[in-house]
LODOZA-434806 format. One record per residue (C-alpha): residue in three letters; x, y, z. Coordinates in steps of 0.1 Angstrom, whole numbers, padded with zeros to 4 digits, always signed. Layout:
# LODOZA-434806
ALAXYZ...
//
This chain:
# LODOZA-434806
MET+0005+0001+0002LYS+0016+0031-0009ARG+0021+0056+0018SER-0007+0082+0002ASP-0028+0054+0004ILE-0022+0049+0043VAL-0025+0085+0050LYS-0062+0089+0034ALA-0069+0053+0053THR-0058+0068+0088GLY-0074+0104+0078ALA-0108+0085+0072THR-0109+0062+0103VAL-0101+0096+0125LEU-0130+0113+0110GLY-0155+0083+0108LEU-0144+0077+0149VAL-0153+0112+0155VAL-0187+0112+0140VAL-0196+0076+0151PHE-0182+0077+0187PRO-0206+0104+0203ILE-0240+0084+0186TYR-0223+0052+0199TYR-0218+0071+0234ALA-0257+0081+0230PHE-0271+0048+0223SER-0245+0034+0251ALA-0256+0058+0277SER-0292+0055+0272PHE-0291+0017+0290PHE-0269+0033+0316THR-0279+0032+0357ILE-0279+0061+0376GLY-0246+0052+0394GLU-0230+0044+0356PHE-0228+0081+0350SER-0208+0091+0384THR-0186+0055+0377TYR-0144+0067+0376PRO-0132+0059+0351PRO-0160+0065+0327THR-0174+0037+0316LEU-0181+0031+0273PHE-0206-0001+0280PRO-0238-0006+0300SER-0236-0032+0327THR-0275-0045+0318ILE-0296-0037+0288SER-0331-0021+0300LEU-0357-0001+0287VAL-0363+0014+0317ASN-0349+0047+0303TYR-0367+0045+0271ILE-0403+0039+0292ARG-0393+0069+0314ALA-0384+0090+0285LEU-0415+0086+0268THR-0442+0084+0300GLU-0425+0109+0325SER-0423+0136+0298MET-0440+0148+0263LEU-0416+0132+0239ALA-0441+0113+0225ARG-0461+0145+0217PHE-0426+0163+0210MET-0419+0133+0182LEU-0455+0137+0165ASN-0453+0170+0160SER-0417+0165+0143LEU-0429+0139+0127VAL-0456+0162+0108VAL-0439+0189+0102SER-0409+0176+0087LEU-0433+0154+0063VAL-0453+0183+0052GLY-0428+0204+0055SER-0402+0183+0033LEU-0434+0175+0007LEU-0442+0212+0002ARG-0406+0223+0000MET-0399+0195-0030ILE-0433+0208-0048VAL-0425+0242-0050ALA-0386+0232-0058ILE-0394+0211-0088LEU-0425+0236-0102ALA-0396+0261-0099ALA-0368+0237-0114PHE-0386+0226-0139ALA-0399+0263-0152VAL-0364+0274-0151ALA-0349+0245-0169PHE-0378+0242-0196LEU-0401+0272-0199ASN-0391+0301-0214PHE-0404+0339-0203ARG-0387+0369-0198GLY-0363+0379-0172LYS-0360+0339-0163GLN-0321+0341-0157VAL-0322+0370-0136LEU-0349+0354-0117PHE-0324+0324-0115PHE-0298+0342-0102LEU-0319+0360-0079VAL-0328+0327-0064LEU-0295+0315-0060GLY-0285+0348-0045THR-0307+0339-0012MET-0282+0307-0009MET-0255+0335+0003LEU-0276+0346+0034PRO-0274+0327+0062GLY-0309+0315+0071ASP-0301+0328+0108ALA-0302+0368+0093LEU-0338+0365+0083ILE-0345+0346+0115ILE-0360+0380+0132GLU-0377+0392+0100ASN-0394+0360+0095TYR-0408+0358+0130LEU-0422+0391+0128THR-0444+0380+0096ILE-0455+0349+0114SER-0463+0367+0146ARG-0488+0390+0129LEU-0503+0364+0106GLY-0514+0350+0140LEU-0496+0317+0129VAL-0476+0313+0164ASP-0479+0280+0177SER-0490+0264+0147TYR-0477+0236+0120LEU-0483+0260+0094GLY-0460+0288+0115ILE-0432+0268+0118MET-0436+0248+0081SER-0439+0283+0066VAL-0399+0290+0061TYR-0392+0257+0050LEU-0407+0264+0013LEU-0380+0286+0005ALA-0358+0257-0013PRO-0329+0275-0032VAL-0304+0243-0031GLN-0330+0220-0039MET-0342+0242-0069PHE-0307+0244-0081MET-0299+0209-0078LEU-0332+0197-0098ARG-0324+0223-0123GLN-0290+0207-0132SER-0307+0171-0133PHE-0338+0188-0156LYS-0309+0201-0178THR-0298+0169-0187ILE-0332+0155-0202PRO-0329+0165-0238LEU-0349+0191-0254THR-0360+0166-0280TYR-0380+0147-0255ARG-0402+0178-0246GLU-0404+0186-0286SER-0417+0152-0294ALA-0441+0153-0265ALA-0456+0185-0272ILE-0459+0171-0305ASP-0484+0143-0295GLY-0503+0168-0275CYS-0490+0164-0242SER-0488+0192-0219ASP-0465+0207-0197PHE-0475+0192-0164LYS-0483+0159-0179PHE-0449+0163-0196LEU-0429+0169-0158THR-0447+0141-0142SER-0446+0116-0167ILE-0414+0116-0181VAL-0386+0141-0162LEU-0397+0131-0130PRO-0390+0093-0134MET-0360+0102-0153SER-0348+0122-0122ARG-0360+0097-0092PRO-0330+0094-0075ILE-0323+0132-0073VAL-0359+0139-0062LEU-0352+0111-0036THR-0319+0121-0021LEU-0332+0158-0019SER-0369+0146-0003LEU-0346+0126+0026HIS-0320+0156+0028SER-0353+0180+0031PHE-0368+0155+0056VAL-0336+0153+0078THR-0330+0188+0080ILE-0363+0200+0086TRP-0362+0170+0117ASN-0330+0184+0135THR-0337+0218+0129TYR-0337+0236+0163LEU-0337+0274+0165TRP-0368+0283+0144PRO-0393+0259+0161LEU-0379+0270+0192LEU-0392+0309+0183VAL-0425+0306+0173THR-0435+0280+0199ASN-0446+0293+0227ASN-0471+0264+0241PRO-0450+0232+0248GLY-0476+0208+0230MET-0463+0226+0197ARG-0429+0219+0203THR-0405+0201+0183VAL-0383+0170+0197GLN-0356+0193+0194VAL-0369+0219+0216GLY-0383+0195+0239ILE-0350+0174+0245THR-0335+0204+0258MET-0365+0207+0281LEU-0356+0178+0301GLY-0323+0188+0306TYR-0342+0223+0329ALA-0361+0198+0354ASP-0348+0204+0390SER-0336+0165+0394LEU-0314+0164+0363ASP-0314+0123+0350TYR-0292+0117+0321GLY-0305+0086+0313PRO-0340+0094+0300ILE-0322+0124+0285PHE-0299+0100+0264ALA-0331+0077+0254ALA-0347+0109+0240ILE-0314+0116+0218SER-0310+0081+0207LEU-0353+0080+0197LEU-0342+0113+0179LEU-0310+0100+0163LEU-0332+0071+0149PRO-0348+0084+0119SER-0316+0099+0103ILE-0295+0067+0109ILE-0322+0046+0093ILE-0330+0069+0061PHE-0289+0066+0057LEU-0286+0029+0061LEU-0314+0021+0038MET-0313+0047+0013ARG-0275+0052+0011LYS-0272+0039-0025LYS-0298+0062-0035ILE-0282+0094-0020VAL-0253+0089-0038GLU-0269+0084-0071GLY-0287+0119-0064ILE-0256+0134-0053ALA-0239+0124-0083SER-0269+0132-0108GLY-0276+0160-0095ALA-0242+0175-0097ILE-0244+0172-0139VAL-0241+0202-0156GLY-0265+0203-0187
//
């Protein structure tokens, strides 16, 4: 093995451990007893496997409600985001209208702005509309999808224009062309961006914190922090809640990793 290969393998191993170890410790600590958190030297393995901490996390707090809120917001929010991104990308890729390029670059310009820079203005708008403590208020900011639109546009541009011309000759409308030809041919990138949107929304913390005052409307990211503010801090249920929080992202990655790589590759092709 070449020295460069050894360096690459070592670097990849170190980075892998940096990423995997916190996840492993969260799952391992979710089975710890109260005494095992105070042992010295610290232990990395639970003495017994018990679901007590998980049961307590689900029954002694509003964790189940928080997870339901996150599930609703993530599913509906990612669906609405992808609908907006697909329609916008199709318009930019296939339709001809005045100011198309200017509009496209203006949308791309929003990618330069950090999300937190607009968070106060977004909150004031949601507050004036009376959408605080509502699913619509939480999901509203997820409708802007410049990254998804750009990557879909790149993928759509790889489809030959002759396909659209042939479809038009056969009397196929633009919407029919989108749903019957464009989307099936772009399935990998659409699936990848949908999963990315779901995971991103699921893991969002700051925006749901700002627009929810009612504990019953808070998402799981915000709700878990509430467990740490209790008078008696018990790490077992907290780590159990964190483990449940991590499960969707891990399961999605393990089941769809090949499709995710295919989608990223197809979205990177410039037509």
